[in-house]
C-alpha positions in Angstrom: -70.4 -31.3 -53.5 -69.5 -30.0 -50.2 -66.8 -32.6 -49.7 -65.1 -31.5 -53.0 -64.9 -27.8 -51.5 -63.5 -28.9 -48.4 -60.8 -30.9 -50.2 -60.1 -28.0 -52.6 -59.7 -25.6 -49.5 -57.4 -27.9 -47.6 -55.6 -29.0 -50.5 -54.8 -25.4 -51.3 -53.9 -24.6 -47.6 -51.4 -27.4 -47.7 -49.8 -26.3 -50.9 -49.5 -22.8 -49.5 -47.9 -24.2 -46.3 -45.6 -26.4 -48.2 -44.4 -23.7 -50.5 -43.6 -21.3 -47.6 -41.8 -24.0 -45.8 -39.6 -24.8 -49.0 -39.0 -21.1 -49.2 -37.6 -20.7 -45.5 -35.6 -24.0 -45.7 -34.0 -23.3 -49.2 -34.0 -19.6 -48.9 -31.0 -19.4 -46.5 -28.7 -21.8 -48.6 -29.6 -19.6 -51.7 -28.6 -16.4 -49.7 -25.2 -17.9 -48.7 -24.5 -19.2 -52.0 -25.3 -15.6 -53.5 -23.2 -14.0 -51.2 -20.2 -16.3 -51.7 -20.6 -15.8 -55.6 -20.5 -11.9 -54.9 -17.4 -12.1 -52.7 -15.7 -14.6 -55.2 -15.9 -12.5 -58.3 -17.8 -9.5 -59.7 -20.8 -9.6 -61.9 -24.2 -10.8 -61.2 -25.2 -13.7 -59.1 -27.5 -15.3 -61.7 -27.3 -15.8 -65.4 -29.7 -16.7 -68.3 -28.8 -19.8 -70.2 -30.9 -21.1 -73.4 -31.7 -24.3 -73.3 -33.7 -26.8 -75.8 -36.9 -28.3 -74.2 -39.7 -30.5 -75.2 -40.6 -30.5 -79.0 -37.4 -28.6 -79.5 -38.7 -25.5 -78.1 -35.9 -22.9 -76.7 -36.4 -21.6 -73.3 -34.3 -19.7 -70.8 -33.1 -20.8 -67.4 -31.9 -18.8 -64.4 -28.8 -20.6 -62.9 -26.1 -19.3 -60.3 -23.2 -18.1 -62.1 -20.0 -20.3 -61.7 -17.9 -18.8 -64.3 -16.2 -15.5 -64.6 -18.4 -12.9 -66.5 -16.3 -12.6 -69.6 -17.0 -16.1 -70.6 -19.9 -16.9 -73.1 -22.8 -18.3 -71.0 -24.2 -20.5 -73.8 -20.9 -22.3 -74.6 -20.4 -25.6 -73.0 -17.5 -26.0 -70.5 -16.0 -29.0 -72.3 -15.4 -26.9 -75.7 -13.5 -24.2 -73.8 -9.8 -24.1 -74.0 -8.4 -24.2 -70.5 -11.9 -24.6 -69.1 -10.5 -24.3 -65.3 -9.4 -20.9 -66.0 -12.8 -19.8 -66.5 -14.5 -21.2 -63.6 -14.6 -19.3 -60.1 -13.5 -20.8 -56.8 -17.1 -20.8 -55.5 -18.2 -22.0 -59.1 -16.0 -25.2 -58.4 -17.8 -25.9 -55.2 -21.2 -25.2 -57.0 -20.3 -27.4 -59.6 -18.9 -30.3 -57.5 -22.0 -30.4 -55.1 -24.5 -29.8 -58.1 -26.0 -26.7 -56.6 -26.3 -25.0 -59.9 
């Protein structure tokens, strides 16, 4: 019983440490991308998109915005006429590097 409590304590400590380390490592790139999006075009940095999940349940995902704000966020890029005209400069980089 005592071994289990020790294991649970250290596992929790390890989880918190890994979470903080991940926030520190990934926080800076996320801030840089956010600033780049704001500098490139007006509008919010993030947008919500509806997706279909397990058991066909609809959920919303938050993503970095790679398109101009006047584009429908729920329409697939390949169905837009002249899709390249809807993607921002930073958006092209985001899509090319799979950041979004």
